[in-house]
Phi, psi and omega in degrees: 000138176268105184294331182293319180289322177298314181300314183298317180290325180298309181298323179293320179295320180296314177293317180301313180300326178289318185271326185210076184304320176300316175302313179302310180304309182308312179293311188289330175292339186248011180285121175245346184270131177262126176204159178299324179296307183299319177299309172311316181295319175297319182293320182295324178291320178291326176301315178305315182299315179294322174303314182292322172299315178300314181301315181296318176309312183298318184292329187242018182295326175292331179287337181267001179285110185302320178297320179293316178301317178300312186289333180291335183270353186262132178304150190301330179293321176298322179297318178301318180295319180295326178293319174300319182296328179291336186281000000 
């Protein structure tokens, strides 16, 4: 495997997925030729999607905390009482 071609393809796919996801999907869905560049391009586009998902998870991990979600739905007077009970 020519690693240099794979890396160039990976970077091209990553950027293409970021800038024009429809073009990336159209190209990657219709690829029939196998090459290091094209394999890298497909992997790069997939990596971009994984990176975006991870970034969203990190940004919203507090929103997904069940204890925090429960406390956010309790009126503030009830929150004060729950703090007193914890003491």
